[in-house]
N, CA, C and O atoms as CSV, one atom per row, in Angstrom:
chain,resi,resn,atom,element,x,y,z
A,1,MET,N,N,12.274,-3.777,-23.993
A,1,MET,CA,C,11.671,-2.899,-23.206
A,1,MET,C,C,10.393,-3.412,-22.337
A,1,MET,O,O,9.976,-2.905,-21.296
A,2,LYS,N,N,9.789,-4.740,-23.142
A,2,LYS,CA,C,8.694,-5.155,-22.572
A,2,LYS,C,C,8.872,-5.574,-21.249
A,2,LYS,O,O,8.005,-5.342,-20.406
A,3,ILE,N,N,10.002,-6.221,-20.955
A,3,ILE,CA,C,10.007,-6.985,-19.537
A,3,ILE,C,C,10.229,-5.726,-18.269
A,3,ILE,O,O,9.800,-5.775,-17.116
A,4,VAL,N,N,11.134,-4.494,-18.990
A,4,VAL,CA,C,10.903,-3.434,-17.888
A,4,VAL,C,C,9.405,-3.022,-17.648
A,4,VAL,O,O,8.923,-2.786,-16.540
A,5,THR,N,N,8.829,-2.977,-18.687
A,5,THR,CA,C,7.279,-2.421,-18.474
A,5,THR,C,C,6.660,-3.030,-17.533
A,5,THR,O,O,6.095,-2.466,-16.596
A,6,ILE,N,N,6.752,-4.697,-17.791
A,6,ILE,CA,C,6.096,-5.564,-16.956
A,6,ILE,C,C,6.401,-5.484,-15.365
A,6,ILE,O,O,5.578,-5.499,-14.450
A,7,ILE,N,N,7.927,-5.387,-15.286
A,7,ILE,CA,C,8.495,-5.223,-13.678
A,7,ILE,C,C,7.581,-3.919,-13.024
A,7,ILE,O,O,6.858,-3.923,-12.028
A,8,VAL,N,N,7.895,-2.822,-13.964
A,8,VAL,CA,C,7.478,-1.457,-13.443
A,8,VAL,C,C,5.852,-1.793,-13.055
A,8,VAL,O,O,5.416,-1.253,-12.038
A,9,LEU,N,N,5.089,-2.537,-13.721
A,9,LEU,CA,C,3.728,-2.747,-13.470
A,9,LEU,C,C,3.217,-3.791,-12.319
A,9,LEU,O,O,2.193,-3.699,-11.642
A,10,VAL,N,N,4.179,-4.770,-12.291
A,10,VAL,CA,C,4.333,-5.438,-10.866
A,10,VAL,C,C,4.461,-4.727,-9.693
A,10,VAL,O,O,3.670,-4.840,-8.757
A,11,VAL,N,N,5.519,-3.924,-9.700
A,11,VAL,CA,C,6.135,-3.181,-8.616
A,11,VAL,C,C,4.889,-2.001,-8.220
A,11,VAL,O,O,4.817,-1.772,-7.013
A,12,ILE,N,N,4.118,-1.398,-8.917
A,12,ILE,CA,C,3.092,-0.564,-8.819
A,12,ILE,C,C,2.004,-1.332,-8.170
A,12,ILE,O,O,1.357,-0.816,-7.259
A,13,ALA,N,N,1.770,-2.509,-8.576
A,13,ALA,CA,C,0.463,-3.272,-8.229
A,13,ALA,C,C,0.746,-3.717,-6.897
A,13,ALA,O,O,-0.118,-3.587,-6.030
A,14,LEU,N,N,2.045,-4.315,-6.594
A,14,LEU,CA,C,2.484,-4.459,-5.061
A,14,LEU,C,C,2.452,-3.260,-4.039
A,14,LEU,O,O,2.278,-3.296,-2.821
A,15,PHE,N,N,2.654,-2.256,-4.822
A,15,PHE,CA,C,2.828,-0.915,-3.732
A,15,PHE,C,C,1.360,-0.768,-3.133
A,15,PHE,O,O,1.127,-0.573,-1.940
A,16,PHE,N,N,0.295,-0.905,-4.254
A,16,PHE,CA,C,-1.042,-0.729,-3.733
A,16,PHE,C,C,-1.613,-1.806,-3.046
A,16,PHE,O,O,-2.327,-1.637,-2.058
A,17,LEU,N,N,-1.246,-3.285,-3.673
A,17,LEU,CA,C,-2.213,-4.320,-3.010
A,17,LEU,C,C,-1.524,-4.769,-1.887
A,17,LEU,O,O,-2.251,-5.539,-1.259
A,18,LEU,N,N,-0.206,-4.591,-1.253
A,18,LEU,CA,C,0.148,-5.197,-0.043
A,18,LEU,C,C,-0.499,-4.606,1.083
A,18,LEU,O,O,-0.889,-5.346,1.987
A,19,PRO,N,N,-0.672,-3.323,1.153
A,19,PRO,CA,C,-1.594,-2.793,2.305
A,19,PRO,C,C,-3.076,-3.325,2.336
A,19,PRO,O,O,-3.586,-3.501,3.443
A,20,ILE,N,N,-3.737,-3.570,1.300
A,20,ILE,CA,C,-5.019,-4.083,1.217
A,20,ILE,C,C,-4.992,-5.363,1.684
A,20,ILE,O,O,-5.563,-5.758,2.701
A,21,LEU,N,N,-4.136,-6.195,0.721
A,21,LEU,CA,C,-4.170,-7.829,1.087
A,21,LEU,C,C,-3.803,-7.951,2.653
A,21,LEU,O,O,-4.433,-8.723,3.376
A,22,HIS,N,N,-2.856,-7.227,3.091
A,22,HIS,CA,C,-2.354,-7.213,4.538
A,22,HIS,C,C,-3.728,-6.873,5.676
A,22,HIS,O,O,-3.566,-7.060,6.882
A,23,GLY,N,N,-4.812,-6.455,5.221
A,23,GLY,CA,C,-5.634,-5.744,5.824
A,23,GLY,C,C,-5.647,-4.435,6.550
A,23,GLY,O,O,-6.640,-3.914,7.058
A,24,GLN,N,N,-4.629,-4.044,6.541
A,24,GLN,CA,C,-4.179,-2.533,7.225
A,24,GLN,C,C,-4.963,-1.669,6.340
A,24,GLN,O,O,-5.421,-0.755,7.026
A,25,ALA,N,N,-5.343,-1.553,5.021
A,25,ALA,CA,C,-6.055,-0.475,4.489
A,25,ALA,C,C,-7.318,-1.002,3.780
A,25,ALA,O,O,-7.333,-1.528,2.667
A,26,PRO,N,N,-8.528,-0.755,4.700
A,26,PRO,CA,C,-9.860,-1.515,4.107
A,26,PRO,C,C,-9.952,-0.822,3.000
A,26,PRO,O,O,-9.392,0.260,2.819
A,27,ILE,N,N,-10.766,-1.490,2.082
A,27,ILE,CA,C,-11.240,-0.765,0.770
A,27,ILE,C,C,-12.516,0.068,1.052
A,27,ILE,O,O,-13.464,-0.524,1.568
A,28,PRO,N,N,-12.631,1.415,0.757
A,28,PRO,CA,C,-13.675,1.981,1.181
A,28,PRO,C,C,-14.882,1.347,0.205
A,28,PRO,O,O,-14.813,0.912,-0.944
A,29,GLU,N,N,-16.127,1.479,1.213
A,29,GLU,CA,C,-17.258,1.055,0.603
A,29,GLU,C,C,-18.161,2.120,0.327
A,29,GLU,O,O,-19.215,1.733,-0.176
A,30,ASP,N,N,-18.059,3.362,0.510
A,30,ASP,CA,C,-18.637,4.468,-0.062
A,30,ASP,C,C,-17.676,5.501,-0.097
A,30,ASP,O,O,-16.558,5.321,0.386
A,31,MET,N,N,-18.015,6.593,-0.635
A,31,MET,CA,C,-17.133,7.811,-0.668
A,31,MET,C,C,-16.777,8.794,0.117
A,31,MET,O,O,-16.178,9.818,-0.212
A,32,SER,N,N,-17.280,8.371,1.537
A,32,SER,CA,C,-17.414,9.320,2.511
A,32,SER,C,C,-16.044,9.627,2.747
A,32,SER,O,O,-15.105,8.965,2.306
A,33,ALA,N,N,-15.941,10.761,3.532
A,33,ALA,CA,C,-14.639,11.161,3.878
A,33,ALA,C,C,-14.020,10.286,5.050
A,33,ALA,O,O,-12.807,10.271,5.255
A,34,THR,N,N,-14.723,9.725,5.633
A,34,THR,CA,C,-14.267,8.796,6.967
A,34,THR,C,C,-13.936,7.482,6.069
A,34,THR,O,O,-12.799,7.079,6.315
A,35,GLU,N,N,-14.461,6.885,5.319
A,35,GLU,CA,C,-13.939,5.867,4.801
A,35,GLU,C,C,-12.555,5.883,4.119
A,35,GLU,O,O,-11.566,5.181,4.334
A,36,ILE,N,N,-12.803,7.074,3.067
A,36,ILE,CA,C,-11.412,7.321,2.542
A,36,ILE,C,C,-10.077,7.663,3.494
A,36,ILE,O,O,-8.917,7.392,3.183
A,37,GLY,N,N,-10.477,8.266,4.624
A,37,GLY,CA,C,-9.549,8.586,5.501
A,37,GLY,C,C,-8.730,7.407,6.165
A,37,GLY,O,O,-7.522,7.377,6.396
A,38,HIS,N,N,-9.925,6.206,6.474
A,38,HIS,CA,C,-9.307,5.077,7.101
A,38,HIS,C,C,-8.390,4.247,5.805
A,38,HIS,O,O,-7.373,3.596,6.044
A,39,PHE,N,N,-8.896,4.400,4.612
A,39,PHE,CA,C,-7.999,3.689,3.608
A,39,PHE,C,C,-6.592,4.204,3.535
A,39,PHE,O,O,-5.622,3.448,3.589
A,40,ILE,N,N,-6.473,5.855,3.378
A,40,ILE,CA,C,-5.460,6.318,3.304
A,40,ILE,C,C,-4.434,6.217,4.724
A,40,ILE,O,O,-3.210,6.095,4.677
A,41,GLY,N,N,-5.097,6.284,5.727
A,41,GLY,CA,C,-4.381,6.085,7.036
A,41,GLY,C,C,-3.623,4.765,7.130
A,41,GLY,O,O,-2.434,4.588,7.394
A,42,GLY,N,N,-4.507,3.946,6.875
A,42,GLY,CA,C,-3.704,2.510,6.944
A,42,GLY,C,C,-2.937,2.043,5.675
A,42,GLY,O,O,-2.154,1.096,5.750
A,43,PHE,N,N,-3.188,2.787,4.365
A,43,PHE,CA,C,-2.101,2.565,3.460
A,43,PHE,C,C,-0.817,3.124,3.795
A,43,PHE,O,O,0.236,2.529,3.566
A,44,ALA,N,N,-0.904,4.510,4.453
A,44,ALA,CA,C,0.193,5.301,4.978
A,44,ALA,C,C,0.843,4.402,6.053
A,44,ALA,O,O,1.967,3.937,5.862
A,45,GLY,N,N,0.116,4.143,7.231
A,45,GLY,CA,C,0.709,3.236,8.208
A,45,GLY,C,C,1.461,2.135,7.803
A,45,GLY,O,O,2.574,1.905,8.276
A,46,TYR,N,N,0.854,1.349,6.846
A,46,TYR,CA,C,1.719,0.010,6.520
A,46,TYR,C,C,2.978,0.419,6.032
A,46,TYR,O,O,3.982,-0.181,6.416
A,47,TRP,N,N,3.076,1.526,5.095
A,47,TRP,CA,C,4.423,1.740,4.451
A,47,TRP,C,C,5.369,2.374,5.582
A,47,TRP,O,O,6.584,2.177,5.604
A,48,ILE,N,N,4.806,3.012,6.344
A,48,ILE,CA,C,5.670,3.788,7.449
A,48,ILE,C,C,6.417,2.403,8.224
A,48,ILE,O,O,7.612,2.210,8.447
A,49,ASP,N,N,5.153,1.483,8.551
A,49,ASP,CA,C,5.789,0.497,9.486
A,49,ASP,C,C,6.700,-0.463,8.806
A,49,ASP,O,O,7.546,-1.055,9.477
A,50,ALA,N,N,6.574,-0.697,7.302
A,50,ALA,CA,C,7.388,-1.442,6.641
A,50,ALA,C,C,8.764,-0.592,6.328
A,50,ALA,O,O,9.779,-1.260,6.133
A,51,LEU,N,N,8.833,0.478,6.283
A,51,LEU,CA,C,10.072,1.353,6.230
A,51,LEU,C,C,10.707,1.138,7.330
A,51,LEU,O,O,11.826,0.636,7.228
A,52,LYS,N,N,10.123,1.484,8.806
A,52,LYS,CA,C,10.804,1.309,10.037
A,52,LYS,C,C,11.542,0.040,10.143
A,52,LYS,O,O,12.712,-0.063,10.511
A,53,SER,N,N,10.790,-0.878,9.804
A,53,SER,CA,C,11.342,-2.411,9.942
A,53,SER,C,C,12.668,-2.553,8.934
A,53,SER,O,O,13.728,-3.088,9.259
A,54,VAL,N,N,12.394,-2.003,7.748
A,54,VAL,CA,C,13.640,-2.266,7.192
A,54,VAL,C,C,15.032,-1.241,7.502
A,54,VAL,O,O,16.201,-1.597,7.357
A,55,PHE,N,N,14.653,-0.143,7.876
A,55,PHE,CA,C,15.613,0.667,8.575
A,55,PHE,C,C,16.282,-0.066,9.973
A,55,PHE,O,O,17.482,0.093,10.199
A,56,THR,N,N,15.595,-0.718,10.712
A,56,THR,CA,C,16.018,-0.965,11.976
A,56,THR,C,C,16.837,-2.447,11.618
A,56,THR,O,O,17.858,-2.842,12.181
A,57,SER,N,N,16.200,-3.038,10.687
A,57,SER,CA,C,17.107,-4.141,10.651
A,57,SER,C,C,18.424,-4.055,9.896
A,57,SER,O,O,19.194,-5.014,9.849
A,58,LEU,N,N,18.699,-2.751,9.235
A,58,LEU,CA,C,19.912,-2.376,8.727
A,58,LEU,C,C,20.941,-2.054,9.941
A,58,LEU,O,O,22.093,-1.696,9.695
């Protein structure tokens, strides 16, 4: 059971960290709506582009 927990935590961490590390989802410096919108938009845009590339390669 412990290995499954570790794998799930790693997958969740990669899900959130990959867009940030790639530079497409900048970490908000303050809690303004614009900063949070840029973060969410970059986060969603990263995963949409990633899924498009996966499905086009199939």
